[in-house]
C-alpha positions in Angstrom: -34.8 22.3 122.7 -33.6 18.7 122.6 -30.2 17.8 124.0 -28.2 15.8 121.6 -26.4 12.9 123.2 -22.7 13.3 122.5 -21.0 9.9 122.2 -17.9 9.5 124.3 -14.6 10.4 122.7 -11.9 7.8 122.6 -12.0 4.1 122.5 -14.3 2.2 124.9 -13.4 -1.2 123.5 -11.4 -2.1 126.7 -14.4 -1.4 128.9 -17.5 -1.7 126.6 -20.9 -0.7 127.9 -24.3 -0.6 126.3 -23.3 2.5 124.2 -20.2 0.7 122.8 -20.2 0.9 119.0 -17.9 -0.7 116.4 -18.8 2.2 114.1 -17.5 4.7 116.7 -14.3 2.7 117.1 -13.9 2.6 113.3 -14.4 6.4 113.0 -11.8 7.0 115.7 -9.2 4.8 113.9 -10.0 6.6 110.6 -9.7 10.0 112.1 -6.4 9.0 113.7 -5.0 7.7 110.4 -6.0 10.8 108.5 -4.4 13.1 111.1 -1.2 11.1 111.2 -0.9 11.3 107.4 -1.5 15.1 107.6 1.1 15.7 110.3 3.7 13.4 108.6 3.3 15.4 105.4 3.6 18.7 107.3 6.8 17.5 109.0 8.4 16.3 105.7 7.3 19.3 103.7 9.4 21.6 105.9 12.5 19.5 105.2 11.8 19.2 101.5 11.3 23.0 101.3 14.8 23.5 102.7 16.2 20.9 100.3 14.4 22.5 97.3 15.7 25.9 98.2 19.2 24.5 98.6 19.2 22.8 95.3 17.8 25.9 93.6 20.6 27.9 95.0 23.1 25.2 94.1 21.9 25.3 90.5 22.3 29.0 90.3 25.8 28.8 91.8 26.7 26.1 89.3 25.7 28.4 86.4 27.8 31.1 87.8 30.8 28.8 88.2 30.5 27.4 84.7 30.3 30.9 83.3 33.6 31.9 85.0 35.3 28.6 84.1 34.3 29.0 80.5 36.1 32.3 80.5 39.4 30.6 81.2 41.8 30.0 78.3 41.5 26.7 76.4 45.3 26.0 76.3 48.0 25.2 78.7 47.6 24.5 82.4 44.5 26.8 82.6 43.0 24.8 79.7 43.5 21.5 81.5 42.0 23.0 84.7 39.1 24.4 82.6 38.3 21.0 81.1 38.4 19.3 84.4 36.3 21.9 86.1 33.7 21.9 83.3 33.6 18.1 83.6 33.1 18.3 87.4 30.4 21.0 86.9 28.6 18.8 84.4 28.6 15.9 87.0 27.2 18.2 89.7 24.6 19.6 87.3 23.5 16.0 86.5 23.2 15.2 90.3 21.1 18.4 90.8 18.9 17.3 87.9 18.4 13.9 89.5 17.6 15.6 92.8 15.0 17.7 91.1 13.4 14.6 89.6 13.3 13.1 93.1 11.5 16.2 94.4 9.0 15.8 91.6 8.3 12.3 92.8 7.9 13.6 96.3 5.5 16.2 95.1 3.3 13.5 93.5 3.6 11.4 96.7 2.4 14.4 98.9 -0.5 15.0 96.6 -1.6 11.3 96.7 -1.2 11.2 100.5 -3.3 14.4 100.8 -6.0 12.7 98.7 -5.9 9.7 101.0 -6.1 11.8 104.1 -9.1 13.7 102.7 -10.8 10.5 101.6 -10.3 9.0 105.1 -11.9 12.1 106.6 -14.8 11.9 104.3 -15.2 8.1 104.9 -15.1 8.8 108.7 -17.8 11.5 108.3 -20.0 9.1 106.4 -19.5 6.1 108.8 -20.2 8.4 111.8 -23.7 9.3 110.6 -26.3 6.5 110.9 -28.5 8.2 108.4 -25.8 8.1 105.8 -23.9 4.9 106.5 -26.8 2.7 105.3 -27.6 4.8 102.2 -26.0 3.4 99.0 -26.4 6.8 97.4 -24.1 8.3 100.0 -21.5 5.6 99.2 -21.7 6.3 95.5 -21.3 10.0 96.2 -18.2 9.3 98.4 -16.7 7.1 95.6 -17.4 9.8 93.0 -15.7 12.4 95.2 -12.7 10.2 95.8 -12.3 9.3 92.2 -12.6 13.0 91.3 -9.5 13.7 93.3 -7.3 11.5 91.3 -5.0 13.3 88.8 -3.6 10.6 86.7 -5.0 8.0 84.3 -3.3 5.3 86.3 -4.9 6.3 89.6 -8.4 6.4 88.0 -7.8 3.0 86.4 -6.7 1.6 89.9 -9.8 3.0 91.5 -12.1 1.7 88.7 -10.4 -1.8 89.0 -11.1 -2.0 92.7 -14.7 -0.8 92.3 -15.2 -3.5 89.6 -13.9 -6.2 92.0 -10.2 -6.6 91.3 -8.5 -7.3 94.7 -7.0 -4.1 96.1 -3.5 -5.5 96.3 -3.6 -6.5 92.7 -4.9 -3.1 91.5 -2.2 -1.3 93.5 0.5 -3.5 92.1 -0.7 -2.7 88.5 -0.8 1.0 89.4 2.8 0.9 90.8 4.0 -1.0 87.7 2.4 1.6 85.4 3.9 4.5 87.4 7.3 2.8 87.3 7.1 2.7 83.5 6.3 6.4 83.4 9.1 7.4 85.8 10.9 9.4 83.1 7.8 11.5 82.4 7.4 13.3 85.8 6.3 16.9 86.0 5.4 19.2 88.9 1.8 20.2 89.1 
């Protein structure tokens, strides 16, 4: 039975020794970034779940209010109140609709961040293994897995652009511009 040497955990950059490795430092930073993304998403998901439930309940209450207001007479003081209340209810319904669209954007953001976190984890695993880090086939496999996680045509185009040599910042700016153009076509998935 051979004992496997376990590399030290944590950074040794401040006190490097003969075992110091820039690869180990890179893996540590990648793991930290992935876990930070994961925890930030968990924290924000709890708040968004409360907001989503609140807006769902508000939409139901608005339907109930509109139903009762529509039963009021059309004429006289009640008719005036009816018209004003229906107008206010329409405004609130519009705001609820805008909030739902914002939640849909958040849903897409969470999915993209989850993909980034998983990709960072896979990259960290690849970089941590000397037998894999120098194997181009491993990198192609990683790229294929990362690309396979994208759910939109724009994300795939951004990935392909970077892989073909377009600077990352430019590819991301193109992606963001295309997503902004599609902002009216958001759906939960």
